[in-house]
A tleap script that builds the chain and sets N, CA, C and O, in Angstrom:
source leaprc.protein.ff14SB
mol = sequence {
  NMET ASP ASP LYS ASN GLY ILE SER GLU ASP
  LEU SER ARG ARG ILE ASP MET LEU ALA ALA
  ARG SER THR LEU THR ARG GLU ARG ILE ILE
  GLU ASP ALA LEU SER HIE GLY ARG SER LEU
  ALA TRP GLN GLU LYS TRP ILE GLU GLY VAL
  GLN GLU GLY ILE GLU ALA ALA ASP ARG GLY
  ASP PHE ALA THR ALA ASP GLU ILE ALA ALA
  VAL LEU ASN LYS TYR SER GLN CILE
}
set mol.1.N position { 110.961 115.098 118.854 }
set mol.1.CA position { 111.138 113.931 118.252 }
set mol.1.C position { 109.658 113.195 118.362 }
set mol.1.O position { 108.759 114.036 118.353 }
set mol.2.N position { 109.270 112.071 118.446 }
set mol.2.CA position { 108.115 111.225 118.458 }
set mol.2.C position { 108.552 109.874 119.290 }
set mol.2.O position { 108.541 108.811 118.669 }
set mol.3.N position { 108.847 109.881 120.353 }
set mol.3.CA position { 109.429 109.123 122.012 }
set mol.3.C position { 108.874 107.557 121.566 }
set mol.3.O position { 109.139 106.562 122.240 }
set mol.4.N position { 108.078 107.523 120.343 }
set mol.4.CA position { 107.482 105.741 119.838 }
set mol.4.C position { 108.542 105.578 119.092 }
set mol.4.O position { 109.275 104.734 119.607 }
set mol.5.N position { 108.985 106.021 118.058 }
set mol.5.CA position { 109.968 105.252 117.008 }
set mol.5.C position { 110.735 106.513 116.836 }
set mol.5.O position { 111.317 106.392 115.758 }
set mol.6.N position { 111.057 107.794 117.425 }
set mol.6.CA position { 112.083 108.380 117.449 }
set mol.6.C position { 112.773 108.663 116.620 }
set mol.6.O position { 113.975 108.588 116.366 }
set mol.7.N position { 111.162 109.305 115.819 }
set mol.7.CA position { 111.477 110.445 114.096 }
set mol.7.C position { 110.935 111.299 114.955 }
set mol.7.O position { 110.408 111.253 116.067 }
set mol.8.N position { 111.269 112.289 113.949 }
set mol.8.CA position { 110.381 113.670 113.865 }
set mol.8.C position { 108.351 113.253 114.157 }
set mol.8.O position { 107.552 112.370 113.846 }
set mol.9.N position { 108.365 114.311 114.780 }
set mol.9.CA position { 106.181 114.136 114.354 }
set mol.9.C position { 105.935 114.030 112.919 }
set mol.9.O position { 105.069 113.255 112.514 }
set mol.10.N position { 106.805 114.933 111.902 }
set mol.10.CA position { 106.280 115.397 110.732 }
set mol.10.C position { 106.976 114.202 110.042 }
set mol.10.O position { 106.472 113.835 108.981 }
set mol.11.N position { 107.876 113.659 110.418 }
set mol.11.CA position { 108.423 111.989 109.180 }
set mol.11.C position { 106.960 111.581 109.235 }
set mol.11.O position { 106.143 111.418 108.328 }
set mol.12.N position { 106.802 111.391 111.332 }
set mol.12.CA position { 105.775 110.072 111.306 }
set mol.12.C position { 104.140 110.252 111.055 }
set mol.12.O position { 103.292 109.360 111.079 }
set mol.13.N position { 103.944 111.723 110.798 }
set mol.13.CA position { 103.096 112.525 110.159 }
set mol.13.C position { 102.474 112.080 108.424 }
set mol.13.O position { 101.504 111.766 107.735 }
set mol.14.N position { 104.041 112.386 108.475 }
set mol.14.CA position { 104.009 111.651 106.611 }
set mol.14.C position { 103.667 109.968 105.946 }
set mol.14.O position { 102.939 109.516 105.063 }
set mol.15.N position { 104.851 109.289 107.141 }
set mol.15.CA position { 104.282 107.857 107.431 }
set mol.15.C position { 102.685 107.554 107.393 }
set mol.15.O position { 102.039 106.901 106.573 }
set mol.16.N position { 102.208 108.354 108.732 }
set mol.16.CA position { 100.800 107.946 108.761 }
set mol.16.C position { 99.958 108.107 107.445 }
set mol.16.O position { 99.498 107.108 106.893 }
set mol.17.N position { 99.718 109.636 106.840 }
set mol.17.CA position { 99.222 109.682 105.248 }
set mol.17.C position { 99.456 108.968 104.314 }
set mol.17.O position { 98.737 108.659 103.364 }
set mol.18.N position { 101.102 108.511 104.717 }
set mol.18.CA position { 101.164 107.192 103.559 }
set mol.18.C position { 100.989 106.271 103.623 }
set mol.18.O position { 101.070 105.631 102.574 }
set mol.19.N position { 100.748 105.792 104.462 }
set mol.19.CA position { 99.935 104.288 104.246 }
set mol.19.C position { 98.161 104.313 104.716 }
set mol.19.O position { 97.319 103.415 104.711 }
set mol.20.N position { 98.086 105.784 105.105 }
set mol.20.CA position { 96.266 105.686 104.837 }
set mol.20.C position { 96.612 105.499 103.495 }
set mol.20.O position { 96.881 104.304 103.375 }
set mol.21.N position { 96.750 106.116 102.350 }
set mol.21.CA position { 96.889 106.674 101.075 }
set mol.21.C position { 97.482 105.700 100.459 }
set mol.21.O position { 97.381 106.037 99.279 }
set mol.22.N position { 98.099 104.596 100.494 }
set mol.22.CA position { 98.494 103.350 100.054 }
set mol.22.C position { 98.184 101.924 100.654 }
set mol.22.O position { 97.721 101.976 101.793 }
set mol.23.N position { 98.315 100.880 100.214 }
set mol.23.CA position { 97.807 99.747 100.554 }
set mol.23.C position { 99.544 99.191 101.382 }
set mol.23.O position { 99.957 98.043 101.540 }
set mol.24.N position { 100.076 100.247 101.682 }
set mol.24.CA position { 101.721 99.625 102.700 }
set mol.24.C position { 101.653 100.129 104.527 }
set mol.24.O position { 101.087 101.118 104.994 }
set mol.25.N position { 102.343 99.188 105.174 }
set mol.25.CA position { 101.834 99.595 106.604 }
set mol.25.C position { 103.538 100.493 106.810 }
set mol.25.O position { 104.534 100.446 106.088 }
set mol.26.N position { 103.380 100.954 107.594 }
set mol.26.CA position { 104.124 102.196 108.315 }
set mol.26.C position { 105.501 101.365 108.068 }
set mol.26.O position { 106.393 101.682 107.282 }
set mol.27.N position { 105.470 100.266 108.892 }
set mol.27.CA position { 107.133 99.419 108.566 }
set mol.27.C position { 107.872 98.993 107.727 }
set mol.27.O position { 109.042 98.616 107.786 }
set mol.28.N position { 106.320 99.135 105.975 }
set mol.28.CA position { 107.193 98.631 104.479 }
set mol.28.C position { 107.561 99.968 104.006 }
set mol.28.O position { 108.476 100.248 103.232 }
set mol.29.N position { 106.370 101.094 104.818 }
set mol.29.CA position { 107.173 102.281 103.974 }
set mol.29.C position { 109.001 102.839 104.489 }
set mol.29.O position { 110.029 103.268 103.966 }
set mol.30.N position { 108.568 102.537 105.562 }
set mol.30.CA position { 110.225 102.864 106.240 }
set mol.30.C position { 111.094 102.262 105.988 }
set mol.30.O position { 112.239 102.645 106.229 }
set mol.31.N position { 110.599 100.257 104.986 }
set mol.31.CA position { 111.260 99.386 105.040 }
set mol.31.C position { 112.184 100.183 103.589 }
set mol.31.O position { 113.360 100.542 103.526 }
set mol.32.N position { 111.376 100.229 102.835 }
set mol.32.CA position { 111.680 100.761 102.096 }
set mol.32.C position { 112.351 101.817 101.684 }
set mol.32.O position { 112.722 102.071 100.538 }
set mol.33.N position { 112.520 102.527 102.812 }
set mol.33.CA position { 113.574 103.686 102.586 }
set mol.33.C position { 114.488 104.089 102.527 }
set mol.33.O position { 115.055 104.908 101.803 }
set mol.34.N position { 114.828 103.228 103.730 }
set mol.34.CA position { 116.645 102.983 104.235 }
set mol.34.C position { 116.710 101.481 103.206 }
set mol.34.O position { 117.727 101.487 102.512 }
set mol.35.N position { 115.962 100.431 103.032 }
set mol.35.CA position { 116.578 99.411 101.789 }
set mol.35.C position { 116.506 99.975 100.636 }
set mol.35.O position { 117.686 100.048 100.295 }
set mol.36.N position { 115.738 100.520 99.634 }
set mol.36.CA position { 115.778 100.663 98.849 }
set mol.36.C position { 115.916 102.040 98.072 }
set mol.36.O position { 116.099 102.246 96.873 }
set mol.37.N position { 115.734 103.146 99.413 }
set mol.37.CA position { 116.503 104.255 98.957 }
set mol.37.C position { 115.272 105.037 98.320 }
set mol.37.O position { 115.398 105.688 97.283 }
set mol.38.N position { 113.997 104.918 99.060 }
set mol.38.CA position { 112.712 105.268 98.530 }
set mol.38.C position { 112.377 106.605 99.333 }
set mol.38.O position { 111.234 106.827 99.732 }
set mol.39.N position { 113.206 107.292 99.500 }
set mol.39.CA position { 111.844 108.532 100.248 }
set mol.39.C position { 111.285 108.992 100.440 }
set mol.39.O position { 110.965 109.816 99.583 }
set mol.40.N position { 110.540 109.002 101.738 }
set mol.40.CA position { 109.134 109.451 102.161 }
set mol.40.C position { 108.987 110.588 100.484 }
set mol.40.O position { 107.931 110.523 99.855 }
set mol.41.N position { 110.108 111.496 99.986 }
set mol.41.CA position { 109.178 112.501 99.226 }
set mol.41.C position { 109.313 111.759 98.129 }
set mol.41.O position { 108.711 112.441 97.300 }
set mol.42.N position { 109.734 110.740 97.532 }
set mol.42.CA position { 109.776 109.757 96.489 }
set mol.42.C position { 108.527 108.761 96.437 }
set mol.42.O position { 108.109 108.048 95.525 }
set mol.43.N position { 108.261 108.885 97.220 }
set mol.43.CA position { 106.970 107.370 97.858 }
set mol.43.C position { 106.210 108.734 97.761 }
set mol.43.O position { 106.545 108.972 96.601 }
set mol.44.N position { 105.398 109.865 98.125 }
set mol.44.CA position { 104.367 110.402 97.835 }
set mol.44.C position { 103.943 110.628 96.526 }
set mol.44.O position { 102.859 110.402 95.989 }
set mol.45.N position { 105.618 111.407 95.840 }
set mol.45.CA position { 105.042 111.528 94.529 }
set mol.45.C position { 104.706 109.750 93.951 }
set mol.45.O position { 103.751 109.654 93.180 }
set mol.46.N position { 105.004 109.222 94.094 }
set mol.46.CA position { 105.127 108.446 93.332 }
set mol.46.C position { 102.998 107.431 93.762 }
set mol.46.O position { 102.397 106.542 93.159 }
set mol.47.N position { 102.832 107.821 94.360 }
set mol.47.CA position { 101.221 107.300 95.357 }
set mol.47.C position { 100.318 108.555 94.383 }
set mol.47.O position { 99.542 108.225 93.487 }
set mol.48.N position { 100.613 110.100 94.782 }
set mol.48.CA position { 100.026 111.079 93.747 }
set mol.48.C position { 99.626 110.727 92.640 }
set mol.48.O position { 98.524 110.810 92.096 }
set mol.49.N position { 101.223 110.059 92.124 }
set mol.49.CA position { 100.725 109.375 90.971 }
set mol.49.C position { 99.920 108.650 90.372 }
set mol.49.O position { 99.305 108.920 89.341 }
set mol.50.N position { 99.889 107.730 90.972 }
set mol.50.CA position { 99.133 106.556 90.622 }
set mol.50.C position { 97.695 106.742 90.746 }
set mol.50.O position { 96.945 106.179 89.949 }
set mol.51.N position { 97.132 107.672 91.911 }
set mol.51.CA position { 96.443 108.233 91.901 }
set mol.51.C position { 95.561 108.880 91.570 }
set mol.51.O position { 94.382 108.993 91.905 }
set mol.52.N position { 96.311 109.398 90.747 }
set mol.52.CA position { 96.341 110.804 89.393 }
set mol.52.C position { 95.517 109.712 87.874 }
set mol.52.O position { 94.596 109.990 87.107 }
set mol.53.N position { 96.409 108.455 88.001 }
set mol.53.CA position { 96.222 107.326 87.323 }
set mol.53.C position { 95.182 106.470 87.507 }
set mol.53.O position { 94.689 105.563 86.836 }
set mol.54.N position { 94.990 106.892 88.419 }
set mol.54.CA position { 93.522 106.091 88.367 }
set mol.54.C position { 92.103 106.582 88.683 }
set mol.54.O position { 90.988 106.125 88.934 }
set mol.55.N position { 92.800 107.878 88.521 }
set mol.55.CA position { 91.401 108.808 88.383 }
set mol.55.C position { 91.200 109.180 86.757 }
set mol.55.O position { 90.165 109.247 86.093 }
set mol.56.N position { 92.273 109.344 86.469 }
set mol.56.CA position { 92.529 109.225 85.482 }
set mol.56.C position { 91.025 108.361 84.018 }
set mol.56.O position { 90.109 108.623 83.238 }
set mol.57.N position { 91.831 107.341 84.592 }
set mol.57.CA position { 91.153 105.552 83.981 }
set mol.57.C position { 89.592 105.832 85.055 }
set mol.57.O position { 88.618 105.150 84.734 }
set mol.58.N position { 89.505 106.339 85.683 }
set mol.58.CA position { 87.529 106.498 86.237 }
set mol.58.C position { 86.775 107.384 85.549 }
set mol.58.O position { 85.555 107.402 85.709 }
set mol.59.N position { 87.673 108.590 84.333 }
set mol.59.CA position { 87.001 109.132 83.331 }
set mol.59.C position { 86.749 109.480 82.593 }
set mol.59.O position { 86.270 110.488 82.074 }
set mol.60.N position { 87.451 107.580 82.262 }
set mol.60.CA position { 88.268 106.988 81.073 }
set mol.60.C position { 89.108 107.750 79.569 }
set mol.60.O position { 89.088 107.428 78.381 }
set mol.61.N position { 90.020 109.231 80.563 }
set mol.61.CA position { 91.366 109.083 79.849 }
set mol.61.C position { 92.319 108.029 79.453 }
set mol.61.O position { 93.407 108.313 79.954 }
set mol.62.N position { 92.392 106.827 78.706 }
set mol.62.CA position { 93.196 106.408 77.846 }
set mol.62.C position { 93.884 106.683 76.884 }
set mol.62.O position { 93.333 107.361 76.017 }
set mol.63.N position { 94.810 106.421 76.744 }
set mol.63.CA position { 96.187 106.067 75.351 }
set mol.63.C position { 95.378 105.573 74.428 }
set mol.63.O position { 94.788 104.504 74.578 }
set mol.64.N position { 95.282 106.304 73.401 }
set mol.64.CA position { 94.848 105.370 71.974 }
set mol.64.C position { 95.431 104.400 71.484 }
set mol.64.O position { 96.532 104.357 72.034 }
set mol.65.N position { 95.331 103.534 70.715 }
set mol.65.CA position { 95.721 102.255 70.554 }
set mol.65.C position { 97.099 103.155 69.431 }
set mol.65.O position { 98.276 102.817 69.558 }
set mol.66.N position { 96.753 104.079 68.584 }
set mol.66.CA position { 97.934 104.621 68.197 }
set mol.66.C position { 99.373 105.259 69.059 }
set mol.66.O position { 100.540 105.194 68.671 }
set mol.67.N position { 98.725 106.026 70.639 }
set mol.67.CA position { 99.267 106.435 71.305 }
set mol.67.C position { 100.369 105.494 71.857 }
set mol.67.O position { 101.521 105.819 72.144 }
set mol.68.N position { 99.637 103.910 71.980 }
set mol.68.CA position { 100.412 103.125 72.915 }
set mol.68.C position { 101.290 102.655 71.406 }
set mol.68.O position { 102.384 102.093 71.459 }
set mol.69.N position { 100.877 102.858 70.631 }
set mol.69.CA position { 101.649 102.135 68.958 }
set mol.69.C position { 102.852 102.586 69.292 }
set mol.69.O position { 103.715 102.030 69.972 }
set mol.70.N position { 102.864 103.891 68.643 }
set mol.70.CA position { 103.862 104.809 69.602 }
set mol.70.C position { 105.507 104.971 70.474 }
set mol.70.O position { 106.655 105.374 70.287 }
set mol.71.N position { 104.985 104.596 71.086 }
set mol.71.CA position { 105.869 104.003 72.281 }
set mol.71.C position { 105.970 103.059 72.102 }
set mol.71.O position { 107.145 102.713 72.222 }
set mol.72.N position { 105.169 102.109 71.774 }
set mol.72.CA position { 105.958 100.746 71.630 }
set mol.72.C position { 107.020 100.616 70.612 }
set mol.72.O position { 108.075 99.991 70.716 }
set mol.73.N position { 106.536 101.366 69.519 }
set mol.73.CA position { 107.987 101.633 68.060 }
set mol.73.C position { 108.857 102.534 69.000 }
set mol.73.O position { 109.889 101.989 68.611 }
set mol.74.N position { 109.012 102.843 69.305 }
set mol.74.CA position { 110.613 104.268 69.816 }
set mol.74.C position { 111.142 103.075 70.787 }
set mol.74.O position { 112.320 102.818 70.537 }
set mol.75.N position { 110.584 102.265 71.843 }
set mol.75.CA position { 111.332 101.402 73.111 }
set mol.75.C position { 112.071 100.067 71.705 }
set mol.75.O position { 113.248 99.728 71.584 }
set mol.76.N position { 111.102 99.693 71.030 }
set mol.76.CA position { 111.837 98.509 70.247 }
set mol.76.C position { 113.031 99.115 70.418 }
set mol.76.O position { 113.792 98.950 71.371 }
set mol.77.N position { 113.326 100.446 68.646 }
set mol.77.CA position { 114.137 100.612 68.142 }
set mol.77.C position { 115.409 100.847 69.065 }
set mol.77.O position { 116.552 101.192 68.765 }
set mol.78.N position { 114.819 100.539 70.311 }
set mol.78.CA position { 116.475 100.932 70.884 }
set mol.78.C position { 117.080 99.412 71.784 }
set mol.78.O position { 118.203 99.399 72.288 }
savepdb mol mol.pdb
quit
């Protein structure tokens, strides 16, 4: 156990890694996990997806106007 926070070293390390990869503090990550049910695994996957999206945008990989229209039309009919 991590004496400082009363959590395992593995969880503490994962929280630190999430904080380093995002703009969130350790406290906010823990609060989101406890208050909003956002597990560390969920938060890790979310950050990974955001980073992949940023990298794709940096490469110029964007949806075409036709692809955007198809999605909007699909959901506007619901």
